[in-house]
N, C-alpha and C positions, 0 to 999 in steps of 0.2 A: 672292385676301387679302382680309380684312373690312376696311374704311375706320376710323379710327378712331374713336370715341364721345366728344363730352366731358361725359357723363356718367360718373364712375369709378364707380358702380354698377351702371351698364348691365352685363349680364348677356347676353353669348353664348348664344343659342338654342340652337345644336348643341352647347355644352358642356354643357347639362344633362342628368341621367339620364332626363329624364321624354322631353325632345324624343329623343334616343338611343333610347330604349325606343320612343317614337311609330316612326320609322324602320323599326327592328325587325316592329312589326305590318304597316306599310305592306309589307313585302316577304312575310310571310307570306299578306297578302291577296291578293296580286299572285298568288302560289303558288296558293292556292286557286284565285283567279282565272282563270288560265291553266289547269285542269283542265277549267272550264266550257266545252262548246262553244255556239256562237251559236244553234244550234238547239234548244237545250232554254230555252225563253223563261223561264218561272220561275227556273229557276237562274240565268239571265243577266241578266236583271232584278234578282237579288238581290245578282250580282257588281257591279252599278253602283251599286247603295248602298252595299253595303260597299267598295268603293273611296273612294267618296264620303267616307264616314265615317272612314275610316283616315287619310285626307288631314289630317281635322278634329287630331287626333290631334299634327300638327306645326306645323301652318299656326296654329293657334288660339293655342297656343303661344308662337310665334314672336311675333303680335298682342300675347298677354298682357305679354310682356315688355316690346314698344315702347312700349304703351300707358303703362305702369309706375302709372296710377291706378286707386284699387280698385275701382272701380265698373265701369271699362273690364275690367282685371283679370278679376275674378267673372263679368262675362257673358260673356267668353271661357270660363273654365272652366265656367260653366253648358253653353257649347255642346261642348265637349269632352265632359263626363259623358254628355249626351244621345248623340254620335255614340260613346262606348266601349259602353255600354247597346246601342244600337243593334246596333253589332256583334255583338255576345253575342246577341241577339234572332235576328239573321241566321241564325248559325249553326243554330241550332234549326232555324229555316226550311229552310235547304240539308239537314236531316237530315231534315225531313219531307217535302221533294220529291226524294229520292231521292239525292242527292250522295252517292258511295258511299267519299270517300275522309276518311274522319272523323278520322283521324289529325293530319291537318292540322289540322283545326278543336279538337282536342283542344291542338296545341299554340299556336293563337291564342286560345283563351279562357285557356291559363296564362298566356301574353304580357299579356292583360287585364287580368287579377288582379293580376300584377306591376304594372303600370301603374296598376293604380288606386294603389295602395300610394305609389307615386312621386308622385302626383295629392295624394293629403292632403298630402303631408310640400310639397310647394309650395304648396299654395291656405293652408297654416299659415302660409309664407314670407309671407304679402301682407302691405303694410302699410295697414292699414285706417284711418288717419290721412293718409294721402296720396291725398283726397279731392275730388270737388267734387259737390254734395248730385246725387244720381241723381232728381231730379224725376218719374220715372216709381214710385221708393218701390222698387223691386227688389232694388239692389244698393247703400245705406245701409250705413255702421258703423251698431254697436246705438246705439239713441236719438237716432240723426239723422234728422229726419222729412224728408218730400219737398214743403214747401212753398214757393210761389213767392215772389220775391222780393219782388213786388206786394204779395202776401199781408202779408207783415211791414212793410210802411212804410204 
């Protein structure tokens, strides 16, 4: 049982469809990984990368939900996007290096596409006005500049 949270708006990540789809993708990735022998060096290395990428699809959702601030949520979203795209790229690499169970790669690609649609909806739900200025300038809401406070004084 999860402990109560003071913020009524807090979303438990496990309740999000995005998070649940990420768990499904992790399970598929583990299944693919189980089909790869350690002796197949290139495939084994790809397996390791894929497992890490698949983990990001849940871990970074949880981080974004806990962070709540727009810039931190967007930073996590960018990492999720990269991990999902890398997963798809790894599927192609597996095929190129002789992975024989293409059926599972098709299932993974389809699951990532479903995840992408849920991801778009999730990102659109971010409150862009719940922010602190991102002094690196990457994840500020539109019109907010990454100026230092010293510059303004």
